[in-house]
Structure formats: C-alpha cells, structure tokens
DRENDO-1510 file (C-alpha; in Angstrom, 1 decimal, always signed):
<recs>
REC; n; res; u; v; w
REC; 1; MET; -5.8; -37.1; -82.3 .
REC; 2; ILE; -6.4; -37.7; -78.6 .
REC; 3; GLY; -7.0; -41.4; -79.1 .
REC; 4; SER; -3.7; -41.8; -81.0 .
REC; 5; ILE; -1.7; -40.0; -78.5 .
REC; 6; ALA; -3.3; -42.0; -75.7 .
REC; 7; LEU; -2.5; -45.2; -77.5 .
REC; 8; LEU; +1.1; -44.1; -78.0 .
REC; 9; ALA; +1.4; -43.1; -74.3 .
REC; 10; ALA; +0.1; -46.5; -73.3 .
REC; 11; LEU; +2.5; -48.3; -75.5 .
REC; 12; LEU; +5.4; -46.3; -74.1 .
REC; 13; ALA; +4.3; -47.0; -70.6 .
REC; 14; THR; +4.0; -50.7; -71.1 .
REC; 15; THR; +7.0; -51.2; -73.4 .
REC; 16; PRO; +10.2; -51.9; -71.5 .
REC; 17; PRO; +13.2; -49.8; -72.3 .
REC; 18; PRO; +15.6; -51.3; -74.8 .
REC; 19; ARG; +18.7; -52.8; -73.5 .
REC; 20; PRO; +21.8; -50.9; -74.5 .
REC; 21; ARG; +23.7; -52.7; -77.2 .
REC; 22; THR; +27.3; -53.2; -77.0 .
REC; 23; GLN; +29.1; -51.6; -79.9 .
REC; 24; PRO; +31.6; -54.0; -81.5 .
REC; 25; PRO; +34.9; -52.7; -81.7 .
REC; 26; SER; +35.4; -51.0; -85.0 .
REC; 27; GLU; +38.3; -49.4; -86.5 .
REC; 28; GLU; +36.2; -47.1; -88.7 .
REC; 29; PRO; +36.4; -43.4; -87.7 .
REC; 30; GLU; +33.4; -41.7; -86.2 .
REC; 31; ILE; +31.4; -39.5; -88.5 .
REC; 32; GLU; +31.3; -35.9; -87.7 .
REC; 33; TRP; +28.1; -34.1; -88.7 .
REC; 34; ASP; +28.2; -30.5; -89.8 .
REC; 35; LEU; +24.8; -28.9; -89.1 .
REC; 36; HIS; +26.0; -25.4; -89.8 .
REC; 37; GLY; +23.6; -23.7; -92.1 .
REC; 38; ILE; +20.7; -26.2; -91.6 .
REC; 39; GLU; +17.5; -24.5; -90.4 .
REC; 40; ILE; +15.6; -26.3; -87.7 .
REC; 41; PRO; +12.0; -25.4; -87.9 .
REC; 42; GLU; +10.2; -24.2; -84.8 .
REC; 43; LEU; +7.8; -26.8; -83.4 .
REC; 44; ASP; +4.5; -26.0; -82.0 .
REC; 45; PHE; +3.8; -28.1; -78.9 .
REC; 46; SER; +0.7; -26.3; -77.7 .
REC; 47; GLN; -1.6; -29.0; -79.0 .
REC; 48; LEU; +0.7; -31.6; -77.4 .
REC; 49; ARG; +0.6; -29.8; -74.1 .
REC; 50; THR; -3.2; -29.7; -74.3 .
REC; 51; GLU; -3.2; -33.4; -74.9 .
REC; 52; LEU; -0.8; -34.0; -72.1 .
REC; 53; ARG; -3.0; -32.2; -69.7 .
REC; 54; ALA; -5.9; -34.3; -70.9 .
REC; 55; LEU; -3.9; -37.5; -70.4 .
REC; 56; GLU; -2.8; -36.4; -66.9 .
REC; 57; LYS; -6.5; -36.6; -65.9 .
REC; 58; LEU; -6.5; -40.3; -66.7 .
REC; 59; ARG; -6.0; -41.5; -63.2 .
REC; 60; HIS; -5.6; -45.2; -64.2 .
REC; 61; LEU; -2.3; -44.4; -65.9 .
REC; 62; ASP; +0.9; -43.8; -64.0 .
REC; 63; LEU; +2.5; -41.0; -65.9 .
REC; 64; PRO; +4.5; -38.9; -63.5 .
REC; 65; GLY; +6.6; -37.4; -66.3 .
REC; 66; LEU; +3.5; -36.3; -68.2 .
REC; 67; ARG; +2.0; -34.8; -65.1 .
REC; 68; LEU; +5.1; -32.8; -64.3 .
REC; 69; LEU; +5.3; -31.6; -67.9 .
REC; 70; ALA; +1.6; -30.5; -67.9 .
REC; 71; ARG; +2.0; -28.8; -64.5 .
REC; 72; ARG; +5.0; -26.8; -65.6 .
REC; 73; ASP; +3.1; -25.8; -68.7 .
REC; 74; GLU; +0.2; -24.6; -66.7 .
REC; 75; ASP; +2.5; -22.6; -64.2 .
REC; 76; PRO; +5.9; -21.8; -65.7 .
REC; 77; ASP; +6.7; -19.6; -62.6 .
REC; 78; GLY; +5.8; -22.4; -60.1 .
REC; 79; GLU; +9.3; -22.4; -58.7 .
REC; 80; ASP; +9.1; -18.7; -57.9 .
REC; 81; GLU; +5.7; -19.1; -56.3 .
REC; 82; ASP; +7.0; -22.0; -54.2 .
REC; 83; ALA; +9.8; -19.8; -53.0 .
REC; 84; ASP; +7.3; -17.0; -52.2 .
REC; 85; ALA; +5.1; -19.4; -50.4 .
REC; 86; SER; +8.1; -20.6; -48.4 .
REC; 87; ASP; +9.0; -17.0; -47.4 .
REC; 88; ALA; +5.4; -16.3; -46.5 .
REC; 89; GLY; +5.4; -19.4; -44.3 .
REC; 90; ARG; +8.6; -18.4; -42.6 .
REC; 91; ASP; +7.1; -14.9; -41.9 .
REC; 92; ARG; +4.0; -16.5; -40.5 .
REC; 93; VAL; +6.1; -18.7; -38.2 .
REC; 94; LYS; +8.1; -15.7; -37.1 .
REC; 95; ARG; +5.0; -13.7; -36.4 .
REC; 96; GLU; +3.5; -16.6; -34.5 .
REC; 97; ARG; +6.7; -17.0; -32.5 .
REC; 98; ASP; +6.8; -13.3; -31.7 .
REC; 99; ARG; +3.1; -13.4; -30.7 .
REC; 100; ARG; +3.7; -16.3; -28.3 .
REC; 101; THR; +6.8; -14.5; -26.8 .
REC; 102; ARG; +4.7; -11.4; -26.2 .
REC; 103; GLU; +1.9; -13.5; -24.7 .
REC; 104; ARG; +4.4; -15.2; -22.4 .
REC; 105; GLU; +5.8; -11.8; -21.3 .
REC; 106; ARG; +2.3; -10.5; -20.7 .
REC; 107; GLN; +1.4; -13.6; -18.7 .
REC; 108; SER; +4.7; -13.2; -16.7 .
REC; 109; HIS; +3.9; -9.5; -16.0 .
REC; 110; GLU; +0.4; -10.5; -14.9 .
REC; 111; GLU; +1.7; -13.2; -12.6 .
REC; 112; GLU; +4.2; -10.7; -11.1 .
REC; 113; ARG; +1.3; -8.2; -10.6 .
REC; 114; GLN; -0.9; -10.9; -9.0 .
REC; 115; ALA; +2.0; -12.0; -6.8 .
REC; 116; ARG; +2.6; -8.4; -5.6 .
REC; 117; GLU; -1.2; -8.0; -5.0 .
REC; 118; GLU; -1.2; -11.2; -3.1 .
REC; 119; GLU; +1.8; -10.1; -1.0 .
REC; 120; ARG; +0.0; -6.8; -0.3 .
REC; 121; ARG; -3.1; -8.6; +0.7 .
REC; 122; SER; -1.1; -11.0; +2.9 .
REC; 123; ARG; +0.6; -8.0; +4.6 .
REC; 124; GLU; -2.7; -6.3; +5.1 .
REC; 125; GLU; -4.2; -9.5; +6.5 .
REC; 126; GLU; -1.2; -10.0; +8.8 .
REC; 127; ARG; -1.5; -6.4; +9.9 .
REC; 128; ARG; -5.2; -6.8; +10.7 .
REC; 129; SER; -4.5; -10.0; +12.6 .
REC; 130; ARG; -1.8; -8.3; +14.7 .
REC; 131; GLU; -4.1; -5.4; +15.3 .
REC; 132; GLN; -6.9; -7.7; +16.5 .
REC; 133; GLU; -4.4; -9.5; +18.8 .
REC; 134; ARG; -3.2; -6.2; +20.1 .
REC; 135; ARG; -6.7; -5.0; +20.8 .
REC; 136; SER; -7.5; -8.3; +22.5 .
REC; 137; ARG; -4.4; -7.9; +24.7 .
REC; 138; GLU; -5.3; -4.3; +25.4 .
REC; 139; ARG; -8.8; -5.3; +26.5 .
REC; 140; ASP; -7.4; -8.1; +28.7 .
REC; 141; ARG; -4.9; -5.7; +30.2 .
REC; 142; TRP; -7.5; -3.1; +31.0 .
REC; 143; ARG; -9.9; -5.7; +32.5 .
REC; 144; SER; -7.2; -7.1; +34.7 .
REC; 145; ARG; -6.3; -3.7; +35.9 .
REC; 146; PHE; -9.8; -2.7; +36.8 .
REC; 147; ASP; -11.0; -6.0; +38.2 .
REC; 148; SER; -9.0; -5.5; +41.4 .
REC; 149; ASP; -9.9; -2.8; +43.9 .
REC; 150; ASP; -6.3; -1.9; +44.8 .
REC; 151; VAL; -7.3; -0.5; +48.2 .
REC; 152; ALA; -5.0; -2.5; +50.3 .
REC; 153; SER; -1.8; -1.6; +48.5 .
REC; 154; GLY; +0.3; -1.6; +51.7 .
REC; 155; GLU; +1.4; +2.0; +51.2 .
REC; 156; GLU; +0.3; +4.4; +53.9 .
REC; 157; PRO; -0.7; +7.9; +52.7 .
REC; 158; SER; +1.2; +10.9; +54.1 .
REC; 159; ALA; -2.0; +13.0; +54.2 .
REC; 160; ARG; -5.7; +12.2; +53.9 .
REC; 161; ALA; -8.9; +14.2; +53.5 .
REC; 162; THR; -12.4; +12.7; +54.0 .
REC; 163; GLY; -15.6; +14.2; +52.8 .
REC; 164; LYS; -19.3; +13.4; +52.5 .
REC; 165; ASP; -22.1; +14.0; +50.0 .
REC; 166; GLY; -19.6; +13.4; +47.1 .
REC; 167; ALA; -17.2; +16.2; +47.9 .
REC; 168; ALA; -13.8; +16.6; +49.6 .
REC; 169; SER; -10.8; +18.9; +49.6 .
REC; 170; LEU; -7.1; +18.6; +50.7 .
REC; 171; ALA; -4.6; +21.4; +51.2 .
REC; 172; VAL; -1.2; +20.9; +49.5 .
REC; 173; LYS; +2.0; +22.9; +49.2 .
REC; 174; GLY; +2.1; +23.2; +45.4 .
REC; 175; PRO; +1.6; +21.3; +42.2 .
REC; 176; VAL; +1.0; +17.5; +42.5 .
REC; 177; THR; +0.6; +14.5; +40.3 .
REC; 178; PHE; -3.1; +13.5; +40.3 .
REC; 179; ARG; -3.7; +9.8; +39.5 .
REC; 180; LEU; -7.2; +8.5; +38.7 .
REC; 181; ARG; -8.6; +5.3; +37.3 .
REC; 182; ALA; -12.0; +5.2; +35.8 .
REC; 183; GLN; -14.0; +2.3; +34.5 .
REC; 184; SER; -16.6; +4.6; +32.9 .
REC; 185; GLY; -18.1; +8.0; +33.5 .
REC; 186; GLU; -16.7; +11.5; +32.8 .
REC; 187; VAL; -13.8; +13.3; +34.4 .
REC; 188; GLU; -13.1; +17.0; +34.2 .
REC; 189; VAL; -9.8; +18.5; +35.6 .
REC; 190; VAL; -9.5; +22.3; +35.9 .
REC; 191; PRO; -6.8; +24.6; +37.4 .
REC; 192; SER; -7.1; +26.3; +40.8 .
REC; 193; ASP; -5.3; +29.4; +42.1 .
REC; 194; LYS; -5.4; +28.0; +45.6 .
REC; 195; PRO; -2.9; +25.4; +47.0 .
REC; 196; ARG; -5.5; +22.7; +47.4 .
REC; 197; ILE; -7.2; +19.8; +45.7 .
REC; 198; ALA; -11.0; +19.8; +45.6 .
REC; 199; LEU; -13.3; +17.3; +44.0 .
REC; 200; SER; -17.0; +16.6; +43.7 .
REC; 201; ILE; -19.0; +13.9; +42.1 .
REC; 202; ASP; -22.5; +13.9; +40.8 .
REC; 203; GLY; -24.8; +11.8; +38.6 .
REC; 204; VAL; -24.5; +8.8; +40.9 .
REC; 205; PRO; -25.5; +8.3; +44.5 .
REC; 206; VAL; -22.5; +8.1; +46.8 .
REC; 207; THR; -23.2; +5.8; +49.7 .
REC; 208; GLY; -19.8; +5.9; +51.3 .
REC; 209; GLN; -17.0; +8.3; +52.0 .
REC; 210; VAL; -15.0; +10.3; +49.5 .
REC; 211; GLN; -11.3; +10.4; +50.3 .
REC; 212; ILE; -8.3; +12.2; +48.9 .
REC; 213; LEU; -5.1; +10.3; +49.7 .
REC; 214; GLN; -1.7; +11.9; +49.3 .
REC; 215; PHE; +1.5; +9.8; +48.8 .
REC; 216; GLY; +4.3; +12.4; +48.6 .
REC; 217; ASP; +3.7; +14.3; +45.4 .
REC; 218; ARG; +1.1; +11.8; +44.2 .
REC; 219; VAL; -2.6; +12.1; +45.0 .
REC; 220; GLU; -5.3; +9.5; +44.5 .
REC; 221; VAL; -9.0; +9.4; +45.1 .
REC; 222; GLU; -11.0; +6.7; +46.9 .
REC; 223; LEU; -14.8; +6.5; +46.2 .
REC; 224; ASN; -17.0; +4.2; +48.1 .
REC; 225; GLY; -14.0; +2.2; +49.2 .
REC; 226; ARG; -12.6; +1.8; +45.6 .
REC; 227; ARG; -9.7; +3.6; +44.0 .
REC; 228; GLN; -11.5; +4.0; +40.7 .
REC; 229; LEU; -14.5; +5.8; +39.3 .
REC; 230; ARG; -17.2; +3.3; +38.2 .
REC; 231; ARG; -19.7; +5.8; +36.9 .
REC; 232; GLY; -20.9; +9.4; +37.3 .
REC; 233; ARG; -19.2; +12.7; +36.7 .
REC; 234; LEU; -16.2; +13.7; +38.6 .
REC; 235; ARG; -14.8; +17.3; +38.8 .
REC; 236; VAL; -11.3; +17.9; +40.1 .
REC; 237; GLU; -9.5; +21.2; +40.9 .
REC; 238; LEU; -5.7; +21.1; +40.9 .
REC; 239; PRO; -3.0; +23.7; +41.6 .
REC; 240; LYS; -1.6; +25.1; +38.4 .
REC; 241; GLY; +1.3; +23.2; +37.1 .
REC; 242; SER; +0.0; +19.8; +38.4 .
REC; 243; ASN; +0.4; +16.7; +36.4 .
REC; 244; VAL; -2.5; +14.3; +35.5 .
REC; 245; ASP; -2.2; +10.5; +35.2 .
REC; 246; PHE; -5.5; +9.0; +34.0 .
REC; 247; ASP; -6.4; +5.4; +33.1 .
REC; 248; SER; -9.8; +4.5; +31.7 .
REC; 249; THR; -11.8; +1.7; +30.2 .
REC; 250; SER; -14.5; +3.7; +28.5 .
REC; 251; GLY; -14.5; +7.0; +30.5 .
REC; 252; ASP; -14.0; +10.4; +28.9 .
REC; 253; ILE; -11.5; +12.9; +30.3 .
REC; 254; SER; -11.0; +16.6; +29.9 .
REC; 255; VAL; -8.0; +18.4; +31.2 .
REC; 256; GLN; -8.2; +22.2; +30.8 .
REC; 257; ASN; -5.2; +24.5; +31.2 .
REC; 258; VAL; -3.7; +22.9; +34.3 .
REC; 259; GLY; -0.3; +23.4; +32.8 .
REC; 260; GLY; +1.5; +20.2; +33.8 .
REC; 261; ASP; +2.2; +17.0; +32.0 .
REC; 262; VAL; -0.7; +14.8; +31.0 .
REC; 263; ARG; -0.6; +11.0; +30.6 .
REC; 264; VAL; -3.8; +9.2; +29.4 .
REC; 265; ARG; -4.5; +5.6; +28.7 .
REC; 266; THR; -8.0; +4.7; +27.6 .
REC; 267; MET; -9.6; +2.0; +25.6 .
REC; 268; SER; -12.7; +3.7; +24.1 .
REC; 269; GLY; -13.0; +7.1; +25.9 .
REC; 270; ASP; -12.5; +10.5; +24.3 .
REC; 271; VAL; -9.6; +12.7; +25.4 .
REC; 272; LYS; -9.5; +16.5; +25.5 .
REC; 273; VAL; -6.4; +18.2; +26.7 .
REC; 274; GLN; -5.9; +21.9; +26.6 .
REC; 275; GLY; -2.8; +23.8; +27.6 .
REC; 276; ALA; -0.7; +20.9; +28.8 .
REC; 277; ARG; +3.1; +21.2; +29.0 .
REC; 278; ASN; +3.8; +17.7; +27.5 .
REC; 279; ALA; +1.3; +15.0; +26.7 .
REC; 280; ASP; +1.3; +11.2; +26.2 .
REC; 281; VAL; -2.0; +9.8; +25.0 .
REC; 282; GLU; -2.9; +6.2; +24.1 .
REC; 283; SER; -6.4; +5.2; +22.9 .
REC; 284; VAL; -7.8; +2.1; +21.2 .
REC; 285; SER; -10.9; +3.6; +19.6 .
REC; 286; GLY; -11.4; +7.1; +21.1 .
REC; 287; ASP; -10.7; +10.5; +19.6 .
REC; 288; ALA; -8.0; +12.8; +21.1 .
REC; 289; THR; -7.8; +16.6; +21.0 .
REC; 290; VAL; -4.5; +17.8; +22.5 .
REC; 291; SER; -2.7; +21.1; +22.6 .
REC; 292; ALA; +0.7; +21.3; +24.2 .
REC; 293; THR; +3.1; +24.1; +25.0 .
REC; 294; GLY; +6.1; +22.0; +25.7 .
REC; 295; PRO; +8.4; +20.0; +23.3 .
REC; 296; ARG; +7.0; +16.5; +23.8 .
REC; 297; LEU; +3.8; +15.1; +22.4 .
REC; 298; ARG; +3.0; +11.4; +21.8 .
REC; 299; LEU; -0.2; +10.2; +20.3 .
REC; 300; HIS; -0.9; +6.5; +19.8 .
REC; 301; LEU; -4.4; +5.7; +18.5 .
REC; 302; VAL; -5.6; +2.5; +16.9 .
REC; 303; SER; -8.6; +4.2; +15.3 .
REC; 304; GLY; -10.2; +7.6; +15.8 .
REC; 305; THR; -8.8; +11.1; +15.0 .
REC; 306; ALA; -6.1; +13.0; +16.7 .
REC; 307; LEU; -6.2; +16.8; +16.6 .
REC; 308; ALA; -2.8; +18.2; +17.8 .
REC; 309; THR; -1.7; +21.8; +18.3 .
REC; 310; THR; +1.8; +22.6; +19.5 .
REC; 311; ALA; +3.6; +25.9; +20.3 .
REC; 312; ASP; +7.2; +24.9; +20.7 .
REC; 313; PRO; +9.1; +25.3; +17.3 .
REC; 314; ALA; +11.4; +22.4; +18.4 .
REC; 315; VAL; +8.5; +20.1; +19.2 .
REC; 316; GLN; +9.1; +16.3; +19.2 .
REC; 317; LEU; +5.8; +14.9; +18.0 .
REC; 318; ALA; +5.2; +11.1; +17.5 .
REC; 319; PHE; +2.0; +9.9; +16.1 .
REC; 320; GLU; +1.1; +6.2; +15.5 .
REC; 321; SER; -2.2; +4.7; +14.3 .
REC; 322; ALA; -3.7; +1.8; +12.4 .
REC; 323; SER; -6.6; +3.6; +10.8 .
REC; 324; GLY; -6.7; +6.9; +12.6 .
REC; 325; ASN; -6.1; +10.4; +11.2 .
REC; 326; LEU; -3.8; +13.1; +12.4 .
REC; 327; GLU; -4.4; +16.8; +12.0 .
REC; 328; TRP; -1.5; +19.0; +13.3 .
REC; 329; THR; -1.1; +22.7; +13.6 .
REC; 330; GLY; +2.0; +24.4; +14.9 .
REC; 331; VAL; +5.6; +25.5; +14.1 .
REC; 332; CYS; +8.4; +23.2; +12.9 .
REC; 333; ALA; +11.8; +24.8; +12.8 .
REC; 334; LYS; +15.3; +24.1; +14.1 .
REC; 335; GLY; +15.2; +21.0; +16.4 .
REC; 336; CYS; +11.7; +20.0; +15.4 .
REC; 337; HIS; +11.1; +16.3; +14.7 .
REC; 338; LEU; +7.5; +15.3; +13.7 .
REC; 339; SER; +7.0; +11.6; +13.0 .
REC; 340; ALA; +3.5; +10.4; +11.7 .
REC; 341; GLN; +2.9; +6.7; +10.9 .
REC; 342; THR; -0.5; +5.3; +9.9 .
REC; 343; VAL; -1.7; +2.4; +7.8 .
REC; 344; SER; -4.9; +3.7; +6.3 .
REC; 345; GLY; -5.4; +7.1; +8.0 .
REC; 346; ASP; -4.8; +10.5; +6.5 .
REC; 347; ILE; -2.2; +13.0; +7.7 .
REC; 348; LYS; -3.0; +16.7; +7.5 .
REC; 349; LEU; -0.3; +19.2; +8.5 .
REC; 350; GLN; -0.7; +22.9; +8.9 .
REC; 351; PRO; +2.7; +24.5; +9.7 .
REC; 352; ASP; +3.1; +28.2; +10.3 .
REC; 353; PRO; +4.6; +29.4; +7.0 .
REC; 354; ALA; +6.2; +32.4; +8.5 .
REC; 355; ARG; +8.1; +30.6; +11.3 .
REC; 356; SER; +8.5; +27.1; +10.0 .
REC; 357; SER; +11.5; +25.6; +8.2 .
REC; 358; PHE; +11.8; +21.9; +7.6 .
REC; 359; GLU; +12.6; +18.9; +5.4 .
REC; 360; LEU; +9.7; +16.6; +4.6 .
REC; 361; SER; +9.7; +13.0; +3.6 .
REC; 362; TYR; +6.6; +11.1; +2.7 .
REC; 363; SER; +6.4; +7.4; +2.0 .
REC; 364; SER; +3.2; +5.7; +0.8 .
REC; 365; HIS; +2.0; +2.8; -1.3 .
REC; 366; SER; -1.3; +4.2; -2.7 .
REC; 367; GLY; -1.7; +7.6; -1.0 .
REC; 368; ASP; -1.5; +11.1; -2.6 .
REC; 369; LEU; +0.1; +14.3; -1.7 .
REC; 370; ARG; -1.8; +17.6; -1.8 .
REC; 371; ASP; +0.6; +20.5; -1.4 .
REC; 372; GLU; -0.8; +24.0; -0.6 .
REC; 373; LEU; +2.5; +25.3; +0.8 .
REC; 374; LYS; +4.4; +25.1; -2.5 .
REC; 375; LEU; +7.2; +22.8; -1.2 .
REC; 376; ASP; +10.5; +22.5; -3.0 .
REC; 377; VAL; +10.3; +18.9; -4.1 .
REC; 378; LYS; +13.7; +17.2; -4.4 .
REC; 379; ARG; +12.6; +13.7; -5.1 .
REC; 380; ALA; +9.3; +12.3; -6.2 .
REC; 381; PRO; +7.9; +9.0; -7.4 .
REC; 382; LYS; +7.4; +8.5; -11.2 .
REC; 383; ARG; +3.8; +7.3; -10.9 .
REC; 384; LYS; +1.2; +9.9; -11.9 .
REC; 385; HIS; -1.5; +8.6; -9.6 .
REC; 386; GLY; -0.7; +7.4; -6.1 .
REC; 387; MET; +2.6; +7.7; -4.5 .
REC; 388; GLY; +3.9; +4.2; -4.8 .
REC; 389; GLY; +7.2; +5.3; -3.4 .
REC; 390; TRP; +9.1; +8.0; -1.5 .
REC; 391; LEU; +9.0; +11.8; -1.8 .
REC; 392; GLU; +11.4; +14.3; -0.4 .
REC; 393; ALA; +10.8; +18.1; -0.2 .
REC; 394; VAL; +12.1; +21.2; +1.6 .
REC; 395; TYR; +10.4; +24.2; +3.0 .
REC; 396; GLY; +12.5; +27.3; +3.9 .
REC; 397; ARG; +16.0; +26.4; +5.1 .
REC; 398; GLY; +15.1; +22.9; +6.0 .
REC; 399; GLU; +16.0; +23.1; +9.7 .
REC; 400; GLY; +13.4; +20.8; +11.1 .
REC; 401; VAL; +12.4; +17.2; +10.1 .
REC; 402; ILE; +8.9; +15.9; +9.2 .
REC; 403; GLU; +8.6; +12.2; +8.4 .
REC; 404; CYS; +5.3; +10.8; +7.2 .
REC; 405; ASP; +4.5; +7.1; +6.5 .
REC; 406; ALA; +1.0; +6.2; +5.3 .
REC; 407; PHE; +0.5; +2.9; +3.5 .
REC; 408; SER; -2.8; +3.9; +1.9 .
REC; 409; GLY; -3.4; +7.3; +3.5 .
REC; 410; ASP; -3.0; +10.8; +1.9 .
REC; 411; LEU; -0.8; +13.6; +3.1 .
REC; 412; VAL; -2.1; +17.1; +3.0 .
REC; 413; VAL; +0.2; +20.1; +3.7 .
REC; 414; ARG; -2.1; +23.1; +4.3 .
REC; 415; LYS; -1.3; +26.8; +4.4 .
REC; 416; LYS; -2.2; +28.3; +7.8 .
</recs>
C-alpha cells in the first residue's frame, strides 16, 4: 500500500498540470444534476493520513502540501497553540520591558544616591580644607603676635609699680581692665577686696624686674623686659568688677569670680572662667568651662568641649565649633536667644524646666534628638533614624528662642 501511494505521489509531483481546454461554444443547455436523496458514504482517511505522514519523512520529495496536511492531522488545534504562543511571547516581552524599566529606575536612584554622597563628601572635604587653612592662619597670627616684644609701644604709662623677686603691687582707684599675653605657662586671676593690683610669679627664675604698667583704665605686666609670660605660673589679684583680656598660645588661664567681663583668645590652652559678667572665648584646641551672670556669652571652639552655665533668663549665647561639643545649663525665657552651630559635635542642653519657656529648632543631616523634657513637637522629619531635616518644637509659652544646627551631631535636651 505504501509503495503504491508513493508511486502515485511521485507521478503527481512529476506530471505537469493539464492545460485548461477551451470549451467550444455550444448551444446545448447545461445539465443540472439533482443529488437530492443520494447518500454519500463516509470516507475513512486515517490510513491515508498515516501514509501521508510517512511520505512527509521522505526528504528527497518536495511535497509541501502533503507536509501541511500531515501536520494539521497531527495537531488539529495548531492555530490556537500558535495564538497562545504569540500571547505568551508578548507577555514575556512586556515582563522583560518592565524589568528593564525597573532596573533603569533602580540605577537612576543609585546614581542619585551616589551623587548626594559624593556631594556630601565634597562638602566635608571642603570644610576640612577650610578648617585646616583657618588653623594655619590662626597659628601664623598667634606666632606673629608673640614674636615681637611690644615693649616700645610709644605709649607712656600713667602709673608704674616695680617689684623684685617675682612680685609687685599697684594701688588703683577701682576696677580696671587687666591685659596679659602668655606664650605658655599658667595664669590665675582672683578677686581682691582692696583697691590694688598684686601679682606674683613662680616656677621660673626671674632675673629682671617685674613691673605693673597702668594706661588709664588698662593695666599690663612687664616681665624681664617683655610684655608677655613665656613660662611659669602667674597669680594676679584684681579689684572686684575688673575685666580680663587674655591672649595665649598654649597657656592655661583661670579667672575666678572677679565679676567683670572676660575675653580670652588661645590656641591650645584650657580656659576656666567662673562668675564673669559677660564672656567671649575663642580656642583652637582647648577646652572651655565658663559661667556668666550677664546676658552675653560667646564661645568659638574648633575642637574641644565647652561647658557653659548662665544665670540671665534673657541670655544671648552664641556657640560655634567644627568638632567641639557644647553642654549648657541655665534659663531660657523671654528675650533669650541661644544659637549653637557645630559640624560633628554634640549639643546638650539642660534648661531649668520651672523657669524656661522657648521655641526650639534643630537642623541636622545625620544626628538624632533625645528629648527628656517632653517638648511639644510642631514639625519633625519623616525619617525614622537620623534627622535628615529640620525639627521645630515648643516648651512652655515659647518666649525664648533656641537654634541648633549640627551636621552630624546629636541634640540632647535634658531635664534639670
């Protein structure tokens, strides 16, 4: 059977199709066949389909029609499967397109994050560079100030007291402004109930005279022919209410309950001021402990820690630092303005809860707030960890103002 069908298929494939014959015109009418009532038997082509599939495997015969017939016989639902395959392909393409879109968005977010991080690093590096330049300028300024002796200033003193063995005293009418420059060493300033200035120096041999020079309300000291303390320990007694103006390279100073204004400029010395009226302290790398009874307090530290205590409820406190910390205790009420700015230091505030009333604002990039006073927060960043924004809060009636800015430092509001 297979052989006969193969032979028949070969003949069909090689025999050219017959040319259509032209029907001669005829006047005879066309015959109409009436097939009504004639039964057409059902034909079984299963064997033929089997043979067609077998023929389709004969690769040396070009039988596209037979191949198509055999394929449709094998898969009668092929068109539906092709449609399903097409839909599945489109779904795959859509999913791949969505995946690529999400990947591009993720890469875009990552690039933005890296750009922000790079910008932050650039700002931090710029800040460090500026800080190094500032420190270098400060050192040069201090060196230039202390390299000269400044004895022959051309100004004649209105009064003078000379002593020996490292001690001298000068009678005055009342409070004065005591000015001293120190390259190193230690200076202690204490109050006196008498209207006089007394000083003594130890820890270093004094080969020359010790003089106290008065220029109006200003008083200076001359040691061994120089208007500065090179080394040793100097103790000074001043009338109550006197002011102190102190410059130092690496010397430490302590001013205890003199009661006047205190101004200190030091590069690496420690500063301790107790009971001053107003205070203005600048230090590059030293620590400062200051208590003031008046309304003005300024603390400018590059590094180190500032411990500040104020008594005036309308205090005007300004703190600036690169990496230093601030710890403040006092009252902030009507008229108060406390400003604290630091890059990487922490700010710790301990206001008197019974007498204080203020508005608080805190801005930070990565710092945190620890509130022990139960502030009434009006505005807070959305981030759960780290500020990354700006916070506003109120305590009491909100009469004073506290402003804190710490790039990476924390703010702690303690309960006294």
